[in-house]
N, C-alpha and C positions, 0 to 999 in steps of 0.2 A: 509896149504894155508897162504903163510906169510903176514904178517899186510899192506904192500903197495900192494900184488895184491889184497887182502881182502876189504881195501879202494877202489881199483877201479874198481872192479866188484860190490862192492854195490853203487859207484856213479853211473854206468850205468844204474843197477837198477833202482835207486831209478829216475833217471830223466826218463826212460821210463812208469815208472807206474806215474809217477805225471804228463807226457806228455797225460795222458786218462783224466787229470780234466775236459775240457770242455764237456766231451761226454757223462753223465749223466746228465750236466746241461741244455744243451742244451735241450734235451728231455724233464724234469722238466718242462721249461721256456716254453716250446712250449703248454704244458698242464696249463698254468696261474698258478704255484707254484711259489708264492714269494721267495725273495734273503733268508730274514732271514728263511723260512721253508726248502729251498734246504740245506742251512749251518746247522742248526738245526739237519736233518736228518743222516747228511754225518758224523758231529762231536760224534753223540748221538749214532749212528749204529759202527763206530767206536771203542770208548769207549767197547762197549759190546765186539766186536770181539778181542779188547786188553785182555779184563778182562778174556774171555774164553781162550786164548793164554796162559796167566799166569797161569791159574787154572792145564790147561791141563799139563803144566811145573812142577807146583808147586812153581811159585814165590812167595814169599810173596808181599802185598801190601804196607807193613809198612814202614812210611816216619816220620822224624821229621816235626814238627809243620813250622820251620823256612824255611825247605825245600819244604813245602807244598806253602807256598806266594813265593816263588822263581819258584814254578812250575805255579801258575797261573800267576805271572807277564809274563813270558816266553811264556806259551798258549794263553796270551792274544795277545800278541806281532804278534804271527802265526795266531791267530783268525784274528786281525786285518787284515793283508795282504789276508785272504781268502776274508775275507768280500770288500775290497777296489778292488779285481779282479773281483768279482761276481755281484758288482754292476755296473765294468766298461762294462761289457754282455750287460747290456743294453744302451750302449750307442754307443757298436763300434761293429765290428765283432770281432766274437771268433778268429780269424784268426790274426786280427791283435794285438786285444790285448795280444795275446800268444806271438805275434813275439817282443812287446815292453816289454814286461814283464823279457825279455831274458837280460835286462840293468840289473840285479842284479850283475851277476857275476862281471863286473864293478864296481858296489858301491860293490862289498865284498871287491875287490882290494884295492878300495881308502880310504875304512873305515881301511882297514888293515896297509896301510901304515899311515894313519892321526893318529890312536890313539893307534896303537901294532907295528909301526916302522918296519912293514916286508918291507924287499926288492922286488921290482919289478922286475924281471928280463926282460930278452929278450925273451926269450921264450914264459913266461906268457903273456908278451904285443901280440907275435906273434899269439898265441892260442886267445888271446881276441879277433883280429885284424880277426882273419879267421872265428871264430865262430859268430862275428857281421855281416860280409860277407855273410858268408853262410845262417844265419838266414831272411839277406834281401831278398837274392837269392827264398827262400821257399815262403817269403810273394805275394800273389796272391789275391791283392784286387785292386778295382779300383779307378787308378789314379786321376781320376776327382772329385771323393767323397772327400769332406773336413772333415780331423778327427774331431771329439767333444774332446774340449778341456776339458770339463769334464771327458772323458771317459782316454785322455791321462793322466790327474793327477792322477785319481785312479789308473789307471795301475803303473805310475812309483811312488805314493806311495807304493802300491804292492809291487814294486820291492824291492824299499828301506826296509819295514818291512823286507820283507824275509831274504834280506842282514844282516839285524842286527841278525835277530833270525840263522842263518846259524853262524855269528862269536860268539853269546851269548853261542851257544850249544860246540863250539870249546874252547872256554876261561871256561866253567866252567866243571874241572875234577872233577869226582865222580867214585865211586864204583858202584853205581847201573849199572845193565845191560843194554842196549839199550833196552831191551824188557819193561821193568818197568821205565825208564827212558821216553820212549815215549810216553806209557800210562799217564802219569801223565803229560805231557804236551798237551794232548789231552783233557784231561778232565779238563784241567786249562782253554784250548780252548773254552770247551763246555759253562762253565759260560758266558765267552765273548759274545758268539753266543746267550743266551739268554737274555744279557743284551741289547744286538743290537734288539733282535726284542722289544721288550719295549719301547726300546729308539724311533727305525723307526717308530712304529706304526704299523708295517708288523705283525699279528696275525699269530700264527703258524696253517699251515693247513693239514690236513688229508691226507693221500697218497691212491687212490684209484688204483684197477688193476694191472695187473702183472707189466706192461713197468715201472711204475711211482716206485714202489719197486725194481724192476731189476734195474732200473736208480739208486737209491738211496742208494742199497747196493755196486754198482760198485763205486761209488763216496766216499762211506766209507772204502772200501777193499783196490782199486789199488793206487789213491791219496792221499790216507790219512793212512793207516797203513800201507802198505808196502813202500810208497815212504818215510814217514818220517823213520821210522823203517830204513830202507838201509841209508837213509841219514846221519843219527845220526852214524851208522856204519863205513860210508864213512869218516866222519868229523873226527871222533876220529881216523882213522889210516890214512890220508893222509894230513887232515887239512880244511881250509875253501875257501881258494881260489882255490885249484886244483878241490871240490868238487862241487863248484860254477860253476866252466868252462865247469864239465862233465853235467852241465844241458844243455847244448847246444844239446841235446841226445832228449828234449823234444818237440822242433818244428816236428822233424825227425820224431817223434811218431804220430804227428798232423797228417802229410803227409800220413802217412802210412793208419791211421784211415780213412782219405777222400777220398785215395784211393779204399779202400777194403772196407768200409762201407759204405762213399755215392758213390762209384761209379766215383769219380772225375779223372781228366785226368793226368797222369804221364808226365811231361814234359822234355824236354834238362836242363828248366832253373832248375827243381825240382833237377834233378840228380847232376848238380853240385853244388848247393846249400847244398845237402847231402854230396857230397866230400870234401867240401872245412870244413864241421861242424866235419866230420870225420877226417879230417887233423889236424884240432886243439885238438881234443881229445889226438890224438893220439902223436902229439907232448906232451903236455903237462904231458902223459905217460911217454912216453920215457926220458923227462927231469926229472921226479920225478924219475924215477927207476935208474939215474944215479948217484942220491944223497947217500950221506953216511946214514947209518940208524941213526947217531945221527940228521941229517941235516933235514931229511925226514919233521919231523911238525915245523912249525913256532913256533919261540918264543912266549911266552906270557906275557905279560906286564899289569900292572895296568893301569886305567887310573888315571892319578895324579891328576887333578882337580878335581874330582868328590869326594865328603866327603867317608868316610869307610861304614858309614850306606849306602849310595845310590850306593854301587859300585857294586851291584848283579843286572844283573848276569855277570857282563863283569871281576870280580876279582876269579883268581885263588883259587882255596879250594880243599884240599883231604879230603874224608869222611873217 
């Protein structure tokens, strides 16, 4: 499998797995488990799964102290994105939050243009427009219900932080395998989750019963371990902007879960939305497939106005 195909397949898998994010969270919220506890079990179990995976493959856990600091910072960015998203579930419907969350591909493209001088092509613009329209068609909220301003701010903050995370991974060229790289990201994020539990005053709660533990394992395994791993693989092979656009498949996963798990009605509007999203994904894949190998990934630049010691994690460095 060449790098482009590998990157697109990984991007599709990352989006599908990340689209299962609300599933376990909703069940745990229904059982009155607070946000800090939900996130703690999500990240804590993910660290355990990654550690077992690495031991089975015989990979070393060793990294330098300098890289450890970078992983804590980058993991903190991703964890803050998760915190903002999970907090937004208290202020708005999960479907609405998932719809607004998809603004991160647009933010990713804008940030790449502003800080790394990436050119936005017509096909990229068309893909983003089709995906955005498709996501709007997938939204099934009540038009008479006003959106919570707090909830909207939280979701947009989550989108921005996720965009920063995607770009940061793209700019940090390293010899670490995707598995080892993602393990340390999640471990760094776990520290931020623990800190959040102290700052927010939400004490960690014990899980009870099969449903709660299954929900926690689902959150740790699908939208965390597998999604982050495949996202890292995708970014390394096709770049940050295309990987972000592939995320349009996340809400499609949500529609599928809603119809299969919660017996929701599949309408013509949903079908049109899915077609638009798939069209956006196909366009970006076809556009990238036509590029020459040396042009497949965006060029990487340093942010000139940031002092050298503060450039992490955006500067390029070979390990």
